[in-house]
N, C-alpha and C positions, 0 to 999 in steps of 0.2 A: 534673457532668461528670468530675470527678476520680475519683469512684467508678466511673462507667461505664467509663472508660478504664483503671482499675486503676493509676493513677499512684502512684508511690512518692516519698518525699522525695529530692530530688536528681535526679529524672527529669524528662522533658519529653515533650510530645506536640505534634504539628503538625496544625492544621486548615486545610482548603482548601475554600472555598465559591465556586461559580461555575456558569455554565450548561453543560449538556451534559457532554462528556467532559473538559473543562478541569481540574476538580479532580483527576481520576485521573491525568492527565498531569503535573500539577504535583507531586503527591505522589510519583509515580514518580521524577521527577528529584531531588526532595529525598532520597528513600530512597537512590538511587544515589550522590548527593553525600556523604551522611553515611557510607555504607559505605566510600567511597573515602578519606575522612579517617581513619576508624577503622583501615582497613587500613594506611595510611601510618604510623600511630602504633604499629602492632603490637598494637592492641587488638581486631582482628578478623581471623580466619584463615579463608580460604575452603577448602573441600574440594578436594583435588587429583583427585578422581574426576570422571568425565564423566557428566552427567545430561541426557538428551535427552527431549523431549516434543513432542507435536503439539498445536497450538492450533487449535480448530475452533469451528464454530457462531457465527461472527461475524455481526452483523446485516448484511443485504444493503444497506440504505439508512441514511442519516443525514440529519438535518435541518439545513439551513444557517441562519445568522442571519436570512436574509430569509424563512424559512419554506418554502423549496423543498426537494425531496428530491434527494439526490446519492448516488452509489454509494460505498460505503466501500472497495471494492477497485477494480474497474473495471466499466463498464456492460455487459460481456459475460459477467459471472459468473452462473451459473445458481443459482436458489434451491434450497433443500432440496426434495427430491421431495415430501415430505408437505405442503409449504407452497406449492408452485408454483401450485396452483389459485387461491389467494388473489390472487396477482399477476396471473394470467390474467384473473380475473373483474373486477378493478378496472381493468385496463389494456385491456379489450376495446374500449372506445369512447373517443373523444377528448372530454374534459371537464375542467373544473377540479376538482381533488381536494378533497373535503370534509375536515374535520378528522378525522372518524372513519376515512375511507379512508387518510389519511396515517398515522394511528396504527396501522391494520392493517398497512400496508406496513412501518412502522418495527419491527414485531414479527416480520417475516419474516427467517429466517436464510439465509445464503448458503453455497454449496458452495466456499468458499475456506479456505485452511489455511496455517499457518506451522509450520515445524519450528524448535525452539529448543534450543540446546545451552548449558548452564550460564548461562541467562538472556540469551543473545544469539541474535537471530534469524539463522539461517544459511540459510534458504530459505523460499520461499512460492510459492503458485500457486492454481489454481482449476479447477473443472469449468466448461466454457463452455456457453453457450446454443447449441444446434444447430438450433433451429426459427426460420426467418427471419421468419415472421409474428409470433411471440412476441417476437423480438428487436426488431423495428420498433415494436411496441406498447409495449414497456417504455421504449425511448428516447423515444418521443413522448409517451406518456400518463403514465408514472410520473416520468420525469426532466424532462418539459416541454420537450424540445428542438424547435426549429422544423423545418419540412419541409426547409429548405435545409441545416441541420446534419445531419439524419438522412440526407439524400441523399448526403452525403459518404462514407457507408459502403456505397454501392451495390455496390462490389466484394465486400464481405463477404456481403451478402445473396445475390449471385449464386453465390458459393461454397457457401453453405448450401443454396440451392435446387438445387444439383447433386447433393444426396444426401450431404452431409457427415455422418458418423456422430457419435455422442456422443464427446466428447474432453475431455481435461484436460491440464494442464501444470504444471510447477514450475520455478522458477529457483533454483539453489543459489548462494550467495555463497561461493565457494571461498576468497576472501581472508579473509572473516570466520571461516570454519571453521578455516583454518590459524592465524589469530591466536589463537583460543580454545585450540586444541590446544597451541600453543607458549606460552600464558600471556601474550600481548602485549595491551597496552591499546589499541593503534591498528593498523588494517590497513596503515598506512603502513610499519610495521616488516616486513611480509611481502610487499610489492609490489616487484617488481624495479625498476620505474621509476615511483615515485609522483609524482603531479602536485602542483604548488604550489597554495596557496589560490586563485591566479588562474587555475587550469586549465592551466598550462603544464608540460610535461614537460621538465625541464632537460637530460637527456642527449641528446635529439634536437631540442630547441627546437620541439617540436610543441605546438600547431598553428602552422603558418607558411605563407607563400605558396609556391606551386609554379610553377616556371618553365615556359615554353612547351615547352622542350626535353624536360622531364620528362613533360609531358602527351602529347607527340607519339606515343610508342609505343602509347598507349591510345586514340588517335583522339579525344581530348578537347580542346576549345578553350574558352577563357573569352571571352565576348562581352560587351562593355560595353553596358548598356541605354541607349538614346537618352534624352537629357535633355529633349527637346521633346515 
């Protein structure tokens, strides 16, 4: 193992063993923590240049500890065009997925993407499914959602049935972006009114109750639910 890792006297290496993605997440946190310690000691200097990159080709699905499939991004993300037929074929009919079918779906990549600046994710988004029939079949047959749960998205299906064109979106984290540009370790340093760990904004005491007088101009009333 020492030869394989190329370890030298006085050096060290870390091993992480576990199911799924957990070893990668653990090693990522260890790497960041070690880099932070070395930086604080002046033993590691980060480049002052800005380096941006796109992260693409994420898997569309992941497997839960219970053996079910879940969306890695959100359940409305479209698969890669060259792999869409695989999802359509497996999801065409309602049935319990076989092990081989699950493995096929776990190999499908999604059309979602992240933009990373100096190792910090500053934005992310995806191309969405615009075919209502395909969207319903994916929710029901790939993710195993019940009819009642799928029915909660009826407003989405109606919109897609009205001729919704192919579309995509992205959400940029401006607070993260500004923090990276200014070399700050926390977004709290660049937010005008940062919230406390309890979710309270100290400058305006938000969130808080609103009086009837404040609600009156907006024609809003708070009605107590009957207890019986």
